[in-house]
N, C-alpha and C positions, 0 to 999 in steps of 0.2 A: 507466597511471593514476598520478597524483601526489597525495599528500595535501596539505592546505592548509598555508600558512606558519604558523609559531608566532610570534605577536606578543608584545610587552611582555617582551622578554628583556633581561636585564642581565648584564654580565660582572663577576665579582668575583674579584680576585686574593688567594688565601690561601696564604701560605707559598710564594710563587713559582709557584703553579699557578692557571690561569684556570678558574673554575667558571662555568657558565651557569645562570641562574635565570629562571623566568617569574614575574612579579609582577603583583599587582592592587592598586591603591590605592583608598582610599575617603576621603570627606570627613567630618571631625569638626566638626559645626556649632557645638558649644559652644566648643571651643578654636580654631575657625576655621582648621583646617589639615588637610592630607591625612595619611593614615597607611597603612602597608602592611597590607592586609587579609589576604592570604595569599601565600606564596611556594612555588613548586614547583621542586625540583632537576631540571634537565634532563640535565646531563652535564658534560663538560669540553671545553675548547678546547686541542688539542695541536698545535703547529706550524701553527696556522691551520685545522686540521681539526676538525670537530665530531664528538665521540664521545658518543653518548647513553648514559645510565645504564641498568642492567638493570631497575630498578624502573619507570622511565618507559616503557621498551619493553614491559614486561609489561602496563602499563595502556593503552598506545597501540601495539598491534602493527602498525598501518598504517605506522609509520615504520621498521619493521625493514628493513634492507638499502637504505635510502634515503639518498643523500648530501645533506648539508645544508651551507649556507654561512651565516655569521653576519655581518650588516650591518644598519645602521640599526635596531638594537634588535629584530631579528627573525631567525628561522631560516627560510631559504627552500630548498625542494628544488631541487637542480640540474636545470635544464631547464624550470623554471616561468617563463613569459614575464612581463616587466614590463608592467603594464596601466596606461595613462594614464587620467586622469579622464574625458576625452572618450570614450575607447574603452569605459570601464566604463559610462558613461551610455548609449552606443549599445547595448551588450549588454543593459542593463536594459530599454531600450525595445523590444527585439526578443526578449525572453525569454518563454517560456510556462511556467507553473507546473503541474506534474502531481502527482496523488496517486500515491505510489510505494512507501510502506513495506510494505504487506501484499503487493503483487505481487512486490516484491523478495524478501521472505522465502520466499514460495511457489516462486518461480523458483529460488532457491538450493537449496531442498529437492529440487526436480526435478533439478538439476545434481548435487548431492551423492549422491543415490541412484541415479544412472545413468538415470533416466527420460528426461531430455532426450536423452541419447545414443541410447537405444533408439528414441525417436520420430524422430530424425534418420535412423537406419538404415532404419526401415520406411516412414516418410513423409517422404522427403527434400525434397519440394516444399511440404509443408503443415504441417510440424511446429510452426512458430511459431504458425500459426493455431489448431491443435489445443490447444497448451499455453495460449494466450491465453484461449480459450473455457473451458478447465478452471479457470483462475485466476479468471475472471469468475464462474463458478458458485459458487465458494467465497466470494468477497468479497460478491457480490450474489445470494444464493440466492432472493430473492423478486422479482427483476427479470426481465422478459421478455427473451429474446434479441433481440427487435426493437430494444431500447434499447442493445444492445452498442456500436454505432457511435458513439452520442452520448457514452456514458460513457467509452469507450476514448480519445476525443479529449482527455480531461482526466486520463488515467491512463497509467502507464508499463507497457505490455504489450509482449510480443515482437512482436505484430502489431497495430498501432493501428487500422487501417482494414479492417473486414470488413463489407460491406453485408449486409442481411438476405437478399437473394437469393443472395449468395455463401455464406452460412451454410447455407441449404437445399441448395444444390448440393454443398457440402462434405459434409454428412450423407449425401446420396445416393451420394457417391463412395466411402464407407467400407463395406467388406464384411467380414463376420466371417471368411470364408475368401476369400483367404488372409491379408489384411493384419492384421486384429485378432488372428487366431490366431498369426501370426508374432510380433507384438509380445508376446503373452502367453507364448509359448514362450521368447523371449529373456529375459523377466523371471524366469521360472521357472529357467532355466539360470543366470542371474546370481545368483539367491538360493542355489542349490545349490552353485555354485562357491565362493561366499564363506563357506560353512560356517555360515551363519546359521540354517539351517532346523532346527527341532526338532519342534514340534507345529504342525499346520495346523488352524485352526478353519474349519469350513464349515457352511453352513445355507442355507435358502432363504426368500424373502419374496415377497409379491405387490405389484406396482406397478400403480396405476390408469392406464389408457390409454384415450383417446377414439377410438383407431383402430378401424375396423370391418374392416380388411383384414389384420390380423396373425394368421397361422394359429396361432401358439403361444399366443394369448390365449384365455381362457375368460371368458364374460360373468358378471358378478356378479348379485346379487339384484335390483338395480334395472334390469337388462337394458340399461343405457345405457353404463356403463363396463365396459371389458374388463379382466380381471385378468391381468397378465403376470407370470409367475414368474421371479425372478432368483436365481441361486445364486452364492455367492461362496466363494472359497478364500483364507484370510487367514493370513499368517505371524504367529504369536502373539508373536514377539519384536520385529519392526519395525512391525507393524500394517499392512503394505502388502498390499492385495488382489492376490494374484499371479495369480489366474485367476478368470474369471467365465463363466457359461454361462446362456443362456436356454433351459431345458429345456422339453419338452412339458408342458403344464399338468397332465397326468394323473400325472406322477411325484410321488409323495408319500413313498415309503419312503426312509429315510436311507441304507440300504445300496445301493439302486439308484442313488441320487444319487452316492454315493462311487464306485461302479463307473463311472458316467458320467464323472466327473472323471478317473479313471484311464485310461479309453479316449481321451477327447478331449484331455487334457493330455499324453498319452503319457508318463506317469510310472509308476513301480512302485507297486503297491498298498501295499506295505509302507511307502512314504514318507508315506502319508496316515494320520493318527491323529485320532480324533474327540474333541472336547471338547463335552460336552453337559450340560444341566441334568437334574434328577431327574424332571421330568415325562415325559421321553422314555424313561427306563430302567426298563422292566418286565422281569420274568423272561424273557419271550419275546424281547424285543429284546436282552437280554444274551446269550442263547443264540444268537441270529442273528449277533451281532457275533463271537462266538467261532467259529462255524461258517464265517464269511466272512473270518476272520483280520483283523479290523479292530482296530487299536490304539485304545485309548480311555482317557479319564479322565472319569468321569461322576458326577454327583450321584446319591445313592440315598436313598430314603425309609427311615425306620427300621423301618416295618412291612413292608418288602419281605421276602419269604420268605428270600432268600439273605442278608439283612443283619440280620434280627431277632435271631438268637441272638448274634451278635457284639456288637450294640449293648447288649443286656441284660448281657452279660458284662463289658463295658468301661466302661459309663456310671458305675457306682458308684465305681470307682477313680479315674476322671478327675475326678469332682466333688470328690475330696479335694485336688485341685490340688497334687499332689506335684511338687516342682521337677524331678525326673528326667524327667517327662513333658512339660515345657514346651519349646516350640520358639520361640526368640526371633525367628527369621526369618519366622514367620507369626503370632506373637503369640497363640498359643493352646496348649492342652494336647492331646497327640496320642497315639493308640494305633493299632497295625496288627496285623491277623491275616491269615495266608495260608490260603486255602481252595482245596481241589482240587475241580474240577467235572468230571464225567464226561459227555462228549458222544460217545455211540457207543463206538468203540474208543479214542478219544483222551481224554487227561486234561489239562484246562486249569487254569492257576493264576489265581486271582482274589485280588488284594490289596485287603482292606477296610480303609479308614482311618476312624477315628472322631475327631472334633475337638470340643473344648469350650472355650467362651469365656465368662468371667464378664460381660464387657461386653455380649456378644450376648444373654446370658440376661436381664440387667437391662433392656436396651432392649426385648426381646421381651415380657417380662412387663408393663412399663409401657405399651407401645403397645396390647397386648390389653386391659389394664385400662381404658384410656381408651375403647376401642371398646365394652367391656361397659357402661360408664357411659352411653355414647351410646345403646346399645340400650335401656337402662332408661328414659332420658328419652323416647325415642320411644314405648315402650310406655305410659308415663304419658299421653302425648298421644293415645293411641288408635291408634297406627300400629304395624303388625307388620312389622319389617324383613325384607326379602327378601335374606338373606345366608347363605352356608354357615356362617360363624362363629356367626351367631345360632342356626341350627339345631343347631350343635354344642354350644353352652353353655346353651341354654334348651329345656326340655321342656314341651310343651302338656299341661295337666291340666284336666279338666272339674270345675268347682266345683259346690257344692250347688244353686246357682241355674241350673245348666245352661250357664253361660258358660265359655268357654275362657280359662284363665289360663296364663301362661308362667312357669315356675319355673326358677331358676338351677340348672344341673347341676353340683353340687360334684364328683362323681367325675370328670367330663370335665375340669374345671378342674385337678384334682389331677394327672391324667394329662398334661395339657398342660404344667404347670409342671415335671414330672419330665423332659420331653424338651426343655425350653427351653435354649438355649445350645449344643445339640448339632447337628452336621451330619455326614453321611457321604459318602465318596467311594469309588468302586470303579475299579480299573485292572487291565489285563491284564499290565502290565509295570513299573509304577512302584511300587517297594517302600518308598520313603522318603516319609513323610507330608508333610513340608514341601515337597518337590519336587512332589508330586502337587497340593497345594493351590495352589502358585504357578502351575502350568500351568492349573488349573481357573479361577483368578481371571481369566485372560486371556479366558475365555468372553465377558466383557462387551464385548470388541472387536466381536464379531459383532452383538450387539444395538445397540451404538452406531453400527456401520457402516450398518445398515439405517436407523436414525433419521437419520443424516447423509445417506444417499442420498436419502431422501424429503424431509427438511426443509432440509438445508443445501446440497444440490447440485441443486435444481430437479428432483428425480426423483419427486415426488409423482404427477404426471400427465404422461404422454408423448403429446401430441397430434400425432403425426406418422404419415404413411403408412408402409407396411411398408418401402419403399425407403429412407426416411430414418431409420427407427426404429433400425436397427443403429448408425448414426452417432451419434444422440443418446445411446443407451445407452453407447457407448464414451466419449463426451466426459464424461458424468456419472460414469462409472467413473474417468476420470482425475482429475476434481475430487474424488471420494470418496477416491482414493488420497492426494492431497496433504493433504486434510483429516484423514484418519486418522493419517498420519505426523506431522502437526503436533500432533494430540491426544496421540500417544504421546510425543513429545519434551517436551510440557508435563508429562505424567505423570512422566517420568524426571527432570525438573527440579523435582519436588515442587510443581508449579503445578496447580491444579484444572483439568482439561480442560474442565469446563463453562464456564470463562471464555473459551474460544476465540473465540466470536462477538464478544464485547466487545473482546478483544485485537486481533482482525482489524480491527474498526472503528477502533480507536485507531491501529493501525499504518497504516491506509489514509490517515489524516490527515497522516502525514509526507510532506513534499513535496520535489520536485526541480525545478530550473529547466532547461529545455531551450532551447538556443540553436543555431541553424543558420546557418552562414556558409561560403560558398565550397565547398559540398558536404560540409562536416564538421559533425558533430553533437556539441555539447559539453553535458554534464550537470553541474550544480552542485547538490549536495545542500544543503538547508538544515540548520542545526544540529540534530542529533538529540539530544533530551533524554537525560540519563544513564540514566534508568530504562528507556528503550527500548534503549539500548546494552547494558545489563545483561541485558535480556530476550533480545536477539539472541545474546549470549554463552551464556546458558543453553540456548538452542535450537541451539547450535553453528552459528550463522550468522555469517559474516564481516561485520564492521562495514563498510558501504559507504564507499569513499573519497569525500571531498568533491567532487573534480573528476575527470572522466574524459572522454576525447575519442575519438570513433569516426571 
C-alpha cells in the first residue's frame, strides 16, 4: 500500500539548507492578486533525499518509512506509477464507488482484537462470509438479510456476494458443537492469556422467535411467539462477549446459570465474578452466593437487613462532605465497613460500601418533585395515578362527605429526602470503595448488550428453523461483539456511546473507488474529512491509505 502523492510543494533554501513546504494559494478579489493562504512545513531535502519532519509524520503517520522523491512541485512515493490522462479517464469510466467507512472500522476492530484470526482458525472456508454478515447486522440493523446481496454490491465487505439461499445454507452448517464452542473457547483463552480479565458480567434475556421447532424455547402469553433465553458472559474491561449459551428456558437462578457457564466454558468457577443490581440482592441470594463461593459486586437496598445498620451509621458523616471521604476517581463521598457473616461453620467477609453524591441528591429530589406535581395535576383532573410512587407519597383519606381524598404524606417525603443521594454496594472481596464502584458501573454493559442484541443486531425476532437458528444466533453474536467493542472505545474516548448509530451511518457514507484490471483489484479512497480521521484516531483505528492494490 502506498499513500497518495503530496502536491503543491515548494523548495526554499534557507542558510544553505533546502526546506520543503506545502502551500495553498487563494485569490484576493479586492487587490486582484493571489496570496498564500497557509503553508505547512514538510521536512528537508538532503542530497536529493526527502526527510520528513517529526511534526508532519505525527499528523500523517501513513508516510512513516515511505521513501519519497521531489519533482514537479510534488512528493511522490517511490514505486507509484505515473498515470497518463487517458489512463486516468479509463480508470474513472470503469470505477465503482462503494460505501466503505463503517465496514472498514468494524473490520479493523475484528482484526485488532483477534476475532478475524479466530474466525479463520475455526471457519477457514467461510470466515469472510461470517464476518461480512456480522458487519451487515451492525450497519443495517433494520434490514432483512434477503437484501444483503443488493446492499453488499455497493459496499466494501470481505465477501460481497452471498445469495439468500447461500445464507440459509450457511446458517444450517453452523453447529454449536463443535464449531461455535471451539470459537468461544479460543476467545476465552485469548482473553485470559492477555491478562485483561478481571470481572465478568453475565445475565440472561429473552428473545422472540417465531420458530415452532426450537426445543429450548418457551411460548409466551400470546402463544404465537416463542421466547428463547440467551445468556452472555462479557468482559467488563473490553466489553467483548466472550461466551454465550442458549440454556433451557427453565433455568432462572443466577447461581445455576453461573455453574452452567463454568461447566460449558470449561473455566474455573473462581474466574467468574458477578456484577448485579440491587433488585437481585436479597439476604437469601447473598447467602447463596457465599455458600457457592461466587465473587460479586452487587447493589444493595438501604433497608436490607445486612446493610441497614451500616447505612444509618455512615449517612450522617457522609452528608457533612468531609474532604477526607471524597474519592475523585468516582466523584463522590465514600465509606466502607467490613462485616463478618456466619454461614454454618464458615465465616465470610462482606465489604459494605456507602456512597453519597450531592449532584445525585439534587437530581433525585428535583425529578421526584416534578413527578409529585404531575400526580397533583392528575388528581385535580379526577384521575388517580396507578404508580408505586403515588402510593408511597399519597395517603387515601375519607372526607366528611364520604369521598376519598388523597393527602400528601410528609413523613414519607422526609424519609425519602434523607436517603436521596446515597447508594450502597456489597462485595465479598473488594475492600476499596472506588474500585468496587468502577466495577459496578460496568454493569451497564450487560443492559446495553441486550438492547444492542435486540435492536442493533437484528436479534429482536429469530424466524428460523432449529437447524438454522444456531447459525443465526452466532452471526448476531458476532455483530453484537463488534458493536459493543465500538461502544466501549467511544466511551474510552469520552464520546457518548449513544451516538454510535449516527456515527456508523456517517462513516458508512465515506466511499472508496474499486477498479479491476487484468485480475488486480485497486482501491482508491476518497478524501476522508479531518473530523472522521480524528474519530478513527480516537477509536485506535489506522487511517486507511488512499491507494491499495490486491
